[in-house]
C-alpha positions in Angstrom: 0.0 0.0 0.0 1.2 3.5 -0.9 -0.5 6.5 0.7 0.8 9.8 -0.9 -2.0 12.1 0.1 -1.1 15.5 1.6 -0.9 15.4 5.4 -2.8 17.2 8.2 -0.2 20.0 8.5 -0.7 20.9 4.8 -4.4 20.8 5.2 -4.2 23.1 8.2 -2.1 25.5 6.3 -4.5 25.6 3.4 -7.5 25.9 5.7 -5.9 28.9 7.4 -6.1 31.0 4.2 -9.8 30.5 3.6 -11.4 33.9 4.1 -8.2 35.7 3.2 -7.2 37.3 -0.1 -5.2 35.4 -2.7 -2.9 38.2 -4.0 -1.1 36.3 -6.8 0.5 33.1 -7.8 3.9 32.5 -9.4 5.5 29.7 -11.4 8.1 29.0 -14.2 7.2 29.9 -17.8 5.7 27.0 -19.8 7.9 25.2 -22.2 6.7 22.0 -24.0 3.5 21.5 -21.9 1.3 24.0 -20.0 2.9 23.0 -16.8 5.8 24.0 -14.5 8.5 21.9 -12.9 8.6 20.9 -9.2 7.2 24.0 -7.5 5.1 27.2 -7.7 4.0 29.7 -5.1 0.7 31.2 -4.0 0.8 34.6 -2.2 -1.7 35.6 0.4 -1.8 38.7 2.6 0.0 37.1 5.5 1.8 34.1 4.1 3.2 32.4 1.0 2.4 28.7 0.3 4.5 26.6 -2.0 2.8 23.9 -4.0 5.4 21.3 -4.8 5.7 17.9 -6.6 8.6 15.8 -5.4 9.8 12.3 -6.0 9.9 9.9 -3.1 10.5 6.1 -2.8 7.3 4.2 -2.5 5.9 0.8 -3.4 4.0 0.9 -6.7 2.2 -2.4 -7.3 4.2 -5.1 -9.1 7.0 -2.6 -10.0 8.2 -2.7 -6.4 9.8 0.4 -4.9 9.8 3.3 -7.4 10.4 7.0 -7.3 6.8 8.3 -7.3 5.9 11.9 -7.3 3.7 13.3 -4.5 2.1 16.7 -3.9 3.2 18.8 -0.9 2.0 22.2 0.4 4.3 24.2 2.8 4.7 27.7 4.1 7.9 29.5 2.9 9.7 32.8 3.3 9.4 35.4 0.4 13.1 35.0 -0.5 12.5 31.3 -1.1 9.7 31.9 -3.6 11.7 31.1 -6.7 12.1 28.4 -9.4 13.5 25.0 -8.5 15.5 25.3 -11.7 18.7 27.3 -11.9 18.6 30.3 -14.2 14.8 30.3 -14.6 12.8 33.5 -13.7 9.3 32.8 -12.6 6.2 34.7 -13.8 3.7 36.4 -11.5 -0.1 36.1 -12.2 -2.2 38.7 -10.3 -5.5 37.5 -8.7 -6.6 39.8 -5.8 -9.7 37.7 -4.8 -11.0 36.3 -1.6 -10.7 32.6 -0.9 -14.2 31.2 -0.3 -13.1 27.5 0.0 -10.4 25.0 -0.9 -11.0 21.6 -2.4 -8.6 18.7 -2.1 -8.7 16.2 -5.0 -7.8 12.7 -3.9 -7.6 9.4 -5.8 -7.6 5.7 -4.8 -6.4 3.0 -7.1 -7.4 -0.5 -5.9 -5.6 -3.4 -7.7 -7.3 -6.8 -8.2 -5.4 -9.9 -9.0 -7.4 -12.9 -10.3 -10.5 -11.0 -9.0 -9.1 -10.7 -5.5 -8.2 -7.3 -3.9 -4.5 -6.5 -4.0 -2.5 -3.4 -3.3 -3.9 0.2 -3.1 -2.4 3.5 -4.2 -3.7 6.7 -2.6 -2.6 10.1 -3.7 -3.6 13.7 -3.8 -4.1 14.7 -7.4 -4.6 18.4 -6.8 -5.7 21.5 -4.8 -8.4 23.9 -6.0 -8.8 27.4 -4.6 -12.4 28.5 -4.9 -12.3 32.3 -5.3 -15.0 35.0 -5.7 -15.1 35.0 -9.5 -13.1 31.9 -10.5 -11.4 28.7 -9.5 -7.6 28.2 -9.5 -6.3 24.6 -9.4 -2.9 22.9 -9.3 -2.8 19.3 -10.6 0.0 16.9 -10.1 1.0 15.0 -13.2 1.3 11.2 -13.6 3.2 9.2 -11.0 6.6 9.4 -12.7 6.5 13.2 -13.3 7.2 16.2 -11.1 5.3 18.5 -13.4 2.3 20.6 -12.0 -0.5 21.8 -14.2 -2.2 25.1 -13.2 -5.9 25.5 -14.2 -7.9 28.7 -14.1 -11.6 29.0 -14.9 -15.2 28.3 -13.8 -14.9 24.5 -13.4 -11.3 23.5 -13.3 -12.0 19.8 -12.3 -13.0 19.2 -15.9 -9.5 20.2 -17.0 -7.8 17.5 -14.8 -6.4 14.5 -16.6 -8.6 11.5 -17.1 -8.9 9.3 -14.0 -6.5 6.4 -14.2 -4.1 8.2 -16.5 -1.2 7.0 -14.3 -1.9 3.5 -15.6 -1.5 2.3 -19.2 -2.8 -1.2 -18.4 -2.2 -4.2 -16.3 -0.5 -7.6 -16.7 -2.6 -10.6 -17.4 -5.1 -11.4 -14.6 -4.9 -7.9 -13.1 -7.1 -4.8 -13.2 -7.9 -1.8 -11.0 -10.8 0.1 -9.8 -10.1 3.8 -9.7 -11.9 6.5 -7.7 -11.5 10.3 -7.6 -13.0 12.4 -4.8 -12.9 16.2 -4.4 -13.9 17.4 -0.9 -14.2 20.8 0.8 -11.7 21.9 3.5 -14.3 24.4 4.7 -17.0 22.0 5.7 -15.8 18.5 4.6 -18.6 17.9 2.1 -17.9 15.9 -1.0 -17.9 18.1 -4.1 -17.4 15.6 -6.8 -16.9 11.8 -7.2 -15.9 9.8 -10.2 -15.0 6.1 -10.7 -13.7 3.9 -13.6 -11.6 0.8 -14.2 -8.3 0.0 -15.9 -8.1 -3.4 -17.5 -5.4 -5.7 -18.8 -2.8 -4.5 -21.3 -2.7 -7.2 -24.0 0.9 -6.4 -24.7 2.1 -6.7 -21.1 4.1 -9.7 -19.9 
């Protein structure tokens, strides 16, 4: 079992900015994809939060221990609000809106081997700031990537990658049931749920 969901400290940090003003966010310029590498920053009136995707060793089904990316949220000093890449100047995106709520987007992948439950993989896929006139989301890329996709609009969950995109298919006799849940940090209510399945890859060993 691998549990790569954000922890209670990160949730407390996020919850502390509800009701405050999101001044701006900052990240590296886009290159090949509309994403930035490793980390970006979100500025509030009294604190700066870093949204970071970092590799860490964890069990990943039949692959054994792999370097899997996980999402982290932490408070930083202003002088640390910079790119993780040497020589890259980040770009500021002004917002100036009050934070009404924050949604956490979690996923669970349950493996089945010969129809019997196997390992599970839990992760936080993203964080969504619900603002006065829009939503601002940060989505972690697939499990081997440290890229983060920012999304801005009226319904950013629809811009997230397809559920199960971490998996291309399973070896013979295996499949998974996948579930995505978005919930509110303000009151704990479930905002959105989605489920699907990933089957065998006919080309797998």
